[in-house]
N, C-alpha and C positions, 0 to 999 in steps of 0.2 A: 424501556429496554432492558430491564434489571439493573444488574451492578453493573457499573461502571470501572472496575479496577478488578484487576486480578495480582495475587504476589507471588513468586515465585520463589522464594529463599530472599534474596537479596536484592533483586528484581522485580521491581513494581511495574503492572503496565495500565496506564489512564487509557481509556478509550476519549477520544474527541469525536463530534457531529454526531451521527444517527444512521437508522436504518437506511438511508438514502446513501450516503460516503462514511467510510471513519477514515481517522487517523489514528497513530497510536503512541502515545507518549512512554518510552521507556525511562525509570528513574532508577537510577543504581545510585551508590554512596558519592564519587568522584563526580559523576556530570549527567547530562538529562540527553536523551537521542529521540527524534521525532521518524517514524516513519509516516512518509506521506504528507500530506500539509491541505488538501481538502479545497475548499471554495473558499466563498468570502467569510464565513461565518466562524473559520477554525481560528485565525490569528488573533481574535477577542478572546474566545474560551481557553485558550492556550496562555494567556495572558495571563487571568483571572488563575488557571492551574496551577502555572508557576508561584504567584503569590502564594493560594493556600498551602501548595507545599514548603513553602519557607525558602523556596529559591530565588537566586536573580536570573536576568535574561541574558549572562554571558554564562550562566551553567549550562545553559543547551549551546554543544559544541557541533553537533552533526545533524543534519537532515540526509533521510535515504528516501529516495523517489523511486517505489517499486515500478514505474512505468510515467510515461511522459503524459498522459492524457489531462486532461484540464482540471477535473474532479480529483485529482490527486496533486497535482501544481499550483493551484491557484493561487493559494498563500505562500507558495516557497520564497517571493522576492520580499514581501511583507515581514514577514517573519527573519528572514535572513539579516534585514538591514535592522530588525527591533534586537537581534540576537549577535551577530555576526558571525552564524554558525555556518561551516562548511557542508554543501549543498553536493549529493551524492548520487549520478546515475550511472546505467549502462549508458556505455558510448553509442549503442544503435538507436537509443531515445534521443537523444540529444536534439535531434529535430522537432521530434514531438516540443518537448520543452520550449523551444524556440519558436515554436506554432509555423515551422515551415512545410509541413508534410503534404506533398503532391497525392494525396487522397483516391483510390482507383475504385472502381467495382462498386459494390453494395458498401463499403465503407467510406465511400463519400458523403455516406448520413453520419458519419462521425465526425466528419468535417463541417457538416451543416448545423451538428447540435454544439458543435465545437463554437462558432463563429459566433450561433445565439446567445448562448452562456457570457463570450466576451460582453455583446450587445447589452444582455440584461445587466450586467455587473457594471458596468459603465452609466446606465440609468440609474444605479442604486449607490452611483459614488467612486467606484470601485475600479479599476482600470490592470487589465491583466500586463504584467510585466515579467519577462522570464528572469530568474533569477541568475547570479554566478556560479557556472556549476566547477566546484573547487576538487571533485574527486570521482574517479571512475569505477564501475560495480565492474570484477570480471568474474566468471563463473569459479567457484571454490575458492574464489579467494575467505578471509577471515577477517573482518574488520576488526579491529583494537580499539574497539568501544563496546559498551552495552552488554559486558561479559561476556562479545567476541559475535558476531552476527555473520554466518556462512552466509555466500551471496550464491546463490542457486539459480540459474539464467534458465526462466522456462518460458520461450518466447513465443511467439503466435499471435495473443490479443495485440500485443505491439511486437517489433523486432526484439525490442530490449528489455520487454518483461522479465521481472528477478523476482522470487522469492527471495524473504531474509529468514534463515534460522538462529535463531536463539538456542545454542545447543550447553548442555550441561547444567539446566535451569529444571529440570523434572526430575532429579535424583534416579531414584531405581529404575521409574519407567523409561528414562533412554527417550532418544530421540528429538529431542529438543520443540522446542514450542514455533511451527512454522506461521510467519506474515505471510500469507497466498497471494496477495496482491488479487487482482483479478483471475485467476485461473477458473474461480466457480463463485456464483454465490450463492447463499444460504438463510433462507427464511422458512419458517414454519409451513407459508400457505407456497412455495413455491423453492424448491433446490434444482440451480439451474446453470448451464454453461452460458458466457456473456453471449448476447444476441449475435448474429450475424455480419450488420449493419456496425457494429464498435469493432470488429477483430479482423487487422489485417491478413491475418494468414489461417483458415478456419482448420487445415489439417495440421499444422504444427500447433496449434494453440489445443488439437485434442490430443495429441504427442506428450503433451506437455501434463494435462491433465492426468492424463493416466500414468505419467510418469512420477507425477506425486503423489496417486493413490497408491501406484507399487511400493514407495518406500514407506506405507504403515504408519504416516505418524498418526501421535496419542493426542496432539495437541493443535491446533488449527485455529489462526483467527483471520479471516479473510478482510475484505476491505467491503464489501457491501454484506450484509449479516443483518441479524435480529438479535438476539441474546448473547451475551459476553460469557460462551460457555464451549471454549475450544475444543474439550473432550465431544464435545454434540455435534460441531461441525466439521471433526475428522472423522466420523460415523457417518455423516453425511456426504462425504468426499468419497466415501469406497461405494456406499449406494447408487450416486449418480454416476461412477464409473463404470458401476456394473451393470448400467442400462446401456444397451448399445445404441450408437449414433451413425447414421450413415450422413457421412462428409463431403461433401460435390466439392 
């Protein structure tokens, strides 16, 4: 996986998890912010990282969920109980976080996977609980932490799917560091859109992918990727968007 941290001036980004799914801890002078919470392994890893940084649980003030799929929300309640952090999500994804989605069509496969994930976790002593949602993400809002995170609503994968943009951390390069959630996955062996059975609205997801690509970001960190090299993923995004796909 290579590097586990990148530094942008006064903002450090620490990767938690691995290639299957990642969460990102944003470290600034005044507080810690977590983007997504992964599954059951992330809370323990987070506690170790916070200790290594010489910080305390209370320094984690906010958890921002790019969307409500289980692999992004699984550790949220445990981490919230440990730290007291406020959890943010787009209101259209509240039903995902609370596991109340009535999946239809191909997306029923996603519901099946999530139910299986809950069962597997229970066998290992982990039981999914929905966190208490204390903040709502709205398109264009700038969240008042982590040097300012701009909310970019990019629906399709889920109705409330959002990217988060850490603006002003790239100096002369501009554009901000984009945490793109599940708009696309980026691996050396496969740069791809999320599978159809994991996506609520494929047509809208394609619009969101192209919207992100047309903004020409110079630094992107998806949730599913191999190497922690934001410039590499920005280039892969452009290449993927240039490959036409017929969406039915």
